[in-house]
N, C-alpha and C positions, 0 to 999 in steps of 0.2 A: 251359713257362713262362706264370705268370698275366698277363693281359692287363695289370693293374695295373703290373707290373714290366717288361713287354716295352715297353710305350709309352715310358716315360722312357730306356730304353735306346736305343731307335731314334733319339727326339730329339736324345740327345748325340751319336749317331753322324752325324746329319744336320748338324748344327752343326760338328762336328769337319771332315766332308767339304767342307762350304761354306768353312770357314775354310781348310783347305788348298788349295782353288782358288784363293783369293784371294791367297795368300803367294807370294813369290818361290820357284821351284823348289827343293826340298831340296839337290840337287846343285850347284846353283848357290851357295845360302847356305854350304855345306860349303868351297867353294872360296875363298868371301871369307873365310871364318873362317881358313881355311889361310894366308893372306897375313898376317892380323892375328897368328896364333899364331907364325909364322915370325919376323915383327918383334918379338915379345916374347921370342923366344930358344928356341922349340920347333923342334928339327930336322924337316926337311921329310920325310926318312925316316921318323921316330918317328909324325908325324902321320898320315901315310897308313899306316903299319902300323895304328896306333890305330883309324883310321876304316874300316879294310878290311872290317869285316863290320856295320857301321852304315850301312844302306842307305835309311833312313827313320825320321821321329821316331816315338816309341813311343805307339800310340793309348792303351795303358793308362794310362801317366804323364799324358796329357793328360786322360783321364777321371777319374783321381782328383783332378787340379789344379781340373776343372770341378764335381765333386760331393762337396766335402769335407762331411762331417756337421757339422750345424747344432745337433742334439738337445742340450738343456741338461740337465746331471745336477746333481744337488745336490751339494754338496761331500762328504757322507757317502758316497754313491753312487761318487762320482769315487775316494775313499780304496779302496774295497771292490774297484775294479777295478783301480787302478793301485799300490796299496800294501798290499793284501791279506796275510794272515796267511803265505801260501805264501811270497810275495815277501820278507816281513821275515825269514822262518826262512832261507831261502837267503841273505838278506844277512849273517845272523849266521854262518853257516858261512863265507862268503866272507872275512869280516872276520877271524874267528880264524885260517884259513888263510894269508892274506898280513898279518897283524898286524904282523910285523918292518919288511916293506917298506913299510907305510902308516905307521909310525911315524917312518921315515926320510923319506919324504916330507913328512910334518908339521913335522918338524924343519927342512928346507930351504925349505919355503914357508910355513910359518905357517898352514896351513889343517886343520881339523878333519878326520880321516880318516873319522870317522862321516859325514860330508856327501860325501866322495868316493865312498864305499861307495854311498850312497843314490842320489846322481845316477847311478852306474853301474848300479845295479839299475833306475831308473827309464827310463833310455835304452836299454839292450839287454837287461835281464834278467841282468846280469852276463855279457854276450859271449855269451848263448845265442841271441839273435835280433837280428841285427845287419841284415837286411833281404836281399833277393836281387835287387834292381834295379841293373843295371851303372850306376855312377855316371856315366861319361862319356856314355852314351846317354840317360841321364834329364836331366842337365845340357844336353846338346845340345838336347833335344825342348824342354825349358822355355826356352831361349835362342833357339830358332827360332820359339816362339810370341810373338806380340806383347805379352802380357798384362804379365810383367816381365822382358822380354828384356835390358835393359842389366844388372840385377842377376844373372841366370842366365849370361850371357856372362862377366861378371867372374868367377863361380865357376869356370865350364869351362874358362878359361885358366889358373885356379890348379890345378884338378885336373889338367890337362895336365903342369904342372911338377912335381907331386907324383909321377906315373906315372915321368916322363922322369928324375927324379933317384933312382929305385928305392926310394922309402920304401915303396912297396908295389907288388904285382904286380896286372896287370890282372886276373887272374882272381880275387884277393880283392878288389879294388877295386868292392865292392858295398855297398848301402845301403837307406835307404828311397827311395820314389818320387821326393823332391825333392831328393835328392843328398847327404843327410846320412850318414855312415858312420863305422864303427869301433865300438868300445867305448863312446865318449863321444858317438857320433851327432854328430860336428863337420862342419859345413860346409866346404868348403876354405878360405875365408875364416877361419873359426875355427882352423883346422888352421895355416895360416901364421902367425896372430897369436900363439896360445897352446901349440901343440903342442911337446913338450919330447923330445930324445933322452937320456933319463935314464938309459940304460944305456951310452951313450956309443960305439955301433956304427956312428954314420953315418947312422941313418935316424930319424925322428920317427914310428915305427911305434905307430899306435894301434889297428891291426888286429888284432895277434898277440901284442905284447910288454907285459906287466902294468906293467913298469916305467915305460914311455912313457905307457902309459894313465893311471895314477894321477898321475903329475907332470903331465900335461897337463891333467886336470880341476884339480887344485889351482892349476895355473898361470892357468888361465882364471878362477878365483874371485879368486886374488890380484890379477891385474890389474884386474879389475873392482872392486876396493876392499873384499876380505875383510878383517874384523878378527879376529885371533886372540883367543879369549878372551871375546869378547863374546858375547851370547845371540842366537838368530835370531828368535824370537818368544815369547810366552806368552799362554795363554787368558785370557780377562778378561771380567768382567761390567761391563755398561755400567747407569748408573742408568737409571731410568725417564723421566727428565727428559732425555736424551742428546739433542743434536741430530744427528740422522743425516747431515745436510748435513757435518758433520765427519768421517765415515768417508771412507775412501780412502787410497791409497797416495801421493798427491799432497800431502795435508795432513800437515805433520810439526811436532810440538811436543815440547817437553821432556817428559820422563815426569813430572817436578814438576807441569807445568802439566795434563797428563792426570789426576793423582792429585787435583788441586785441584778437577778438574771431577766426581769423583766415581768415577771408572774404579777397579776394584779388581782384584785377583786373582781366579781362579775360587773360592778358598778364602775371599774376603770381605776379605782384608787389603790393607794398602796397597801400592803397587806398589813393586817393587824396581828397581833401576837407575836412580835419579831423574835420574843425573848424564848419562844417555843423551837421544838424541831418539828419536821413533819416531811411526809412524802407526797408527790404528785400522782394521783391515780386517775386514770379515764378509763372507766368501763366502757365496753363496746356499745356504741349507741347511746352515749351518755354525756353529760360535761364533764370537765377536769375537776377535781377536787382537791383542794388542799387538806391531806388527811393527817391529823394528829394522833397523839398516843392514845386517846379513847376509841377512837376509830379502828386502831389495831386491836384493842382489847375485844371489840365486837366480833373481830375476826377469830377468836378465839372460842367464841361460842358456835361460828361455823365460819369455815376459812373460804369465804366467796366475797369477793369485792361488790357483787350485787346484792348479797344478803346484808353486809355492813351498811351500805348506803342506803337500801330500803328502811333498815332499822333506824337509822339516823332521821332519813326523810320523815318517817311517821311518828318518830318522836318529836318532832319539830311541830308537825301538824297537829298533833293530838294535843300540844301545849299552846298553840297558837304563836308559835316564834317565828 
């Protein structure tokens, strides 16, 4: 290993070791968690079985939490890495395969199925990569850690209920390092608030059941304000005189107002949907968008304008719009 990569790794281990020494002992923390979990309705025997093979926090999870990448890509490069041609092609195949089910979900939830498939593809590559970290161990590690302990303790207690109620087996309850799991990569609180037992088998199974996966994604969007039949965004041209202080998702005007300010479609025409409200959003290294309500609903899934733009882009590509 090169010295340039060895030194940061050693530094991270020293930080983690020093933090571990300063914390309450792991076994004592687990016992206190056990009391809280039992008071919250978790069976003592179930808790003990669940934690029987978790003897310490995960160093790998703590390492990822401390060393999240900060490199800034341009929007176009982000599209190539997250919504490239291969992922779009897979999305078209999956859309065709599940079209009758997706149309039924659209009818029941009022959500565009192109966006359901796009989110599915963005989050887990259509269920092909759902993560390998055991969710209970990841959440326990982050709840034991002091940085965001209260948030992850809440997620952990919900995750224990998910397991105890039999919605997923412990062997399948795996995800990315911070505890999101399943085809739609829901945190336990998102599962609690939005997951749906669409096939009626008594489980809200976002890990293996496509009916529940699609309905849960749709329900997430619906609950966050998705408007059926409305656009998500359109690419626009800004006039040379445009005040960039007016750019940003928090600045909302009627489309009629944007049009009066000289904003035009990419083809140079007057803006459509003048009865709606929207924001001007311009990601780094990308085009300017007129972003409508449904764009902002996508931000509730992941609060990144790169992410929302990529989901919309891929949804349009998957459905050849």
